[in-house]
C-alpha positions, 0 to 999 in steps of 0.5 A, spaced: 543 256 632 538 262 633 534 266 628 537 272 626 533 278 630 526 280 626 527 283 621 521 284 615 524 280 610 528 274 610 532 273 604 536 277 599 539 273 593 545 277 587 547 273 582 546 269 575 539 269 573 540 265 566 538 261 561 540 253 563 539 249 555 539 241 559 540 236 553 534 232 553 536 226 554 542 223 559 549 225 556 556 226 558 559 230 553 556 235 548 557 230 542 552 226 544 546 231 545 542 233 540 536 236 542 536 240 550 531 244 553 529 251 556 529 253 563 530 258 567 537 257 571 542 261 575 544 259 583 542 265 587 536 266 583 534 258 584 535 258 591 531 265 592 525 262 588 525 255 593 525 259 598 520 263 596 516 256 593 517 255 602 513 261 603 519 266 604 519 273 603 526 274 597 529 279 594 532 278 587 538 282 584 541 280 578 542 283 571 539 280 564 540 282 557 534 286 554 532 282 550 526 276 549 531 271 554 531 277 560 523 278 560 523 270 559 527 270 566 524 276 569 517 273 569 519 266 571 521 269 578 516 274 579 510 269 578 513 266 584 512 272 587 520 274 588 521 281 588 524 284 583 524 290 583 532 291 582 533 287 576 537 290 571 536 289 564 543 291 560 544 291 552 547 285 552 545 278 551 542 275 556 547 269 559 546 262 557 549 255 559 548 249 555 547 243 562 548 235 560 542 232 564 545 226 567 544 223 574 552 225 576 556 231 575 553 235 569 557 238 564 556 245 562 558 251 557 557 259 560 556 264 555 557 270 560 554 276 557 548 281 561 549 276 568 556 280 571 553 286 570 550 288 577 552 295 578 553 297 586 546 302 585 542 296 585 543 296 593 539 299 596 544 300 603 537 300 607 537 292 605 543 291 610 537 292 615 531 290 612 533 283 611 535 277 615 539 272 610 544 276 604 546 270 599 551 270 593 555 265 589 562 264 587 560 264 580 556 271 581 563 274 583 567 271 579 567 277 574 567 286 575 563 290 576 558 285 579 564 283 584 565 289 587 558 290 588 556 284 591 561 284 596 561 291 598 553 289 600 556 283 603 561 287 607 555 292 609 550 286 611 555 284 615 557 290 619 549 291 620 548 285 623 545 281 618 547 273 615 551 273 610 551 266 606 554 262 600 554 258 594 562 256 594 561 253 587 567 255 583 569 252 576 576 253 573 571 255 566 568 261 569 574 263 574 581 261 571 584 265 576 584 260 582 588 264 587 584 270 587 578 265 588 581 263 594 582 270 597 575 272 595 572 266 598 576 266 604 575 274 605 567 272 604 568 267 609 571 271 614 563 276 614 561 269 619 559 266 613 554 260 613 558 256 608 555 251 602 560 247 598 560 241 594 566 236 595 567 238 587 566 245 588 572 243 593 577 240 588 575 244 584 577 250 588 584 248 592 586 243 586 586 237 591 580 231 592 576 231 598 578 225 603 577 229 610 570 232 610 572 235 617 580 238 614 575 243 609 570 244 614 575 246 619 579 250 613 572 254 613 571 256 620 578 258 621 577 263 616 571 266 620 565 262 617 559 262 622 558 254 619 559 250 614 555 243 610 559 239 605 555 236 601 558 229 597 552 227 592 550 220 594 553 219 600 550 226 603 552 231 607 557 234 612 555 239 617 558 243 622 560 250 626 565 251 632 561 247 637 558 241 634 559 237 627 554 232 624 554 226 618 549 226 614 547 220 609 543 220 604 537 217 603 535 212 596 531 217 591 528 216 584 532 221 580 528 225 574 533 231 575 539 232 579 540 240 576 539 244 582 538 239 588 544 244 591 540 250 591 534 247 594 538 243 598 541 250 601 534 253 600 531 247 605 538 249 610 536 256 610 529 256 611 531 252 617 535 257 619 530 262 619 526 258 624 530 258 628 532 250 628 539 247 630 544 246 626 542 238 625 535 239 623 537 245 618 541 239 615 535 235 616 531 239 612 536 241 606 536 234 605 528 233 604 529 238 599 534 236 595 530 230 595 524 234 592 528 236 587 532 231 585 525 227 584 523 232 579 525 234 572 526 242 571 522 247 576 519 245 582 512 246 583 510 254 585 509 252 592 512 247 597 509 246 603 513 249 609 512 243 613 514 237 608 522 239 609 521 238 617 517 231 616 524 228 620 524 232 624 
């Protein structure tokens, strides 16, 4: 897997930047929760920030409320060196998500307003030739007008020879029209995307247990994806392209917080991809970055030495 032709910047992320209120105690349901901790959240934002922590040149396109939480979030992202010049503030409350702290799959409830208001004029056409990777999520694509504007940028990116990427973080709570979500994901795959999908995401999107990782990978490759990574929590990950496939087992880690582990995983993968590593080595770098996140409660340190994700290569 070769790095894209050298471009001035590494990754452009578009989508949700929001407030996560995470339960301070482990819980399966919100009935069990009495207190929450405020943390900056949102998968594209987390990925963009993790990429910046690893030394990549990053930009985030997002929509925030013109309120205290919106200003807090923007400052949080800017402090890591992410370019936030194309974040927009609108006269709606900043999006909020309640999350349970857990060793397994977190329960969540989303209260969405500002995040969906990403406008077309937040995307400069030059982005398609300036950035090596364009990344988004199912969460970001679930509502208009963000969906149309993000898809338009992805198409421009593909036409200009850039690499598109998506986290298929589908959930019926945020996108009740499952058939529509499947159609949009298929269209995104057709742009030669790099696909990250968890076992839970697959089951939610296709209403079917993930019993055959190779079949799931083949599904996305047949839709036009360039490479696919299926994450299976404590079981490990399966990665494949049209020419190769690999299973990478997980390793024992002292769990502090699983929230954001998927975003950390993909930031390791994309950083290694940008550095020109093989598909298997991209997966190893992803695993190492996820291990670092799982061992940390809340956000990661401002800087993660790039060499740390390559210790297994």
